[in-house]
C-alpha positions in Angstrom: 111.8 89.2 98.4 109.5 92.2 96.5 107.2 94.5 98.4 104.1 95.7 96.4 103.4 98.9 97.1 99.9 101.1 95.6 99.6 105.1 95.7 96.5 106.7 96.5 95.9 110.1 95.9 94.6 111.6 98.2 93.2 115.3 99.2 96.3 117.2 101.7 93.7 118.1 104.6 92.8 114.2 105.8 95.0 113.6 109.1 97.4 110.6 108.7 95.9 109.7 112.2 92.9 109.7 110.8 91.0 106.2 111.9 88.9 106.1 108.2 92.3 106.4 106.4 93.9 103.8 109.1 91.0 101.6 108.1 91.4 102.0 104.1 95.1 101.2 105.3 94.4 97.5 106.6 91.5 97.0 103.9 93.8 97.1 100.9 96.2 95.1 102.6 94.1 92.2 103.7 92.6 92.7 99.7 95.9 91.8 98.3 96.8 89.1 100.9 94.1 87.6 100.4 93.9 87.7 96.7 98.0 86.8 96.5 96.8 84.0 99.0 94.0 82.9 96.4 96.7 83.0 93.8 98.9 80.3 94.9 101.4 83.1 95.7 101.3 82.8 99.7 101.0 80.2 101.9 97.9 80.5 104.7 100.9 81.2 107.4 102.6 83.4 104.7 99.2 85.8 104.0 99.1 85.5 108.5 102.0 86.6 108.6 102.0 89.6 106.3 98.8 90.6 108.3 100.3 90.2 111.6 97.5 87.3 112.3 98.0 84.1 113.0 96.8 81.6 111.0 93.8 80.8 112.6 92.8 84.2 113.2 93.5 84.7 109.2 91.2 81.4 108.1 88.4 84.0 110.4 89.2 86.6 108.0 88.3 84.4 105.0 85.5 83.4 106.5 84.6 86.6 107.3 85.0 87.8 103.5 83.5 84.7 102.6 86.7 83.2 100.6 86.6 79.4 100.7 89.1 77.9 103.4 90.8 75.3 101.9 91.7 74.9 98.4 92.0 71.7 96.3 93.8 69.5 98.3 95.0 66.8 96.7 94.9 63.8 99.4 91.5 63.4 101.6 93.9 63.0 104.3 95.5 66.0 104.4 91.5 67.8 104.0 90.7 65.8 107.9 94.0 67.2 109.1 92.9 70.2 108.2 89.8 70.1 109.7 90.7 68.8 112.8 93.5 70.9 113.3 90.8 73.8 112.9 88.1 71.4 115.2 90.7 71.5 118.0 91.5 75.1 118.0 88.3 76.2 117.7 87.2 73.7 120.6 91.0 75.8 122.7 89.8 78.8 122.3 85.8 77.9 123.8 87.0 77.0 127.1 
């Protein structure tokens, strides 16, 4: 498996435990994974795993970023099955 490393030079006076730095690290990882997912290099489950999210939490992340969750699906049955799975999960979370 390949690794993607991104290096950004920062001033030395930023503490390594700085909350802003932690948030930037997370936002960078999310953006990179989403771009790789959009390009078809990662499946939804692989992308979720890279971010240590559940499948459904990754779908929620995509939605919060305005990224269409449904890419082209070759079969209408595949789309219907995916929609039913999401609806079922949301219903179980609401209980």
